N, C-alpha and C positions, 0 to 999 in steps of 0.2 A: 406042631403044637397047635391045638385047637384053641376057640375062643375061650372057653371055660378055663383052660389051663393058663391062659394067658391072662385073664381077669385074676385068678387066683395069685398068679406070680406078681401082678401089679400091687394087689393088696397087701401081699406080704413085704413088698418094699417099702409102701407106706408106714409099715409097723417100725420101720428103723428111722423114720423122719420126724421133726419137730415142726410144728406150726404155730404162727402167733395169730390170734384173731383179735381184730380192733373194732369194737362196737361201743357207741355211747348208751345204747338201751341195754340195761342190765340183764332184763329178762330175755331179751333176743340174744345176748352175748352168752348167757348160762345155757340156753337151749342148743346152740351152735356148738359150745364147747362140749357139752354132754354127747352130742351126736358124733362130732369128730375123735372124741376120746377111744371109740370103739375101732378107728381106723389108724390113727397116728401113736407113736412111742410117747409123746409129749405134746400138750396142747397149752400154751401159754396165751393168756388175755391181756388186754388192756382197755381202758374205756377212753382214751384220749391220745392225742398224738404225742405228748410229752412221755406219758407212761409207755407207749408204744416204743419209742426210741430206747428208752431205757431197756424193756424188756429185750428189744433186739440186740443191744450191745451185750448184754449179760448172757443171752441164750443163742444168739446166731441161727433163727430158725430158718430151715430151707424154704418155707412157703410164709407169706404173709397175706391175710384176707381182711380186707377193710371195707366199710361201708363208704 
């Protein structure tokens, strides 16, 4: 398997995964979410820790990205 095939496989795997983005700046949050929606099955977002914890409990994302 070459690097191109590996990269395609890695991207295909992301399409089955969920991510939670935590960012208090809504403009930045929206930009990140729009970009990651191209890669992940579901992109959840929160603007603070309390909302993030609630989203985590509800959706159980595999990845959490926070500032």
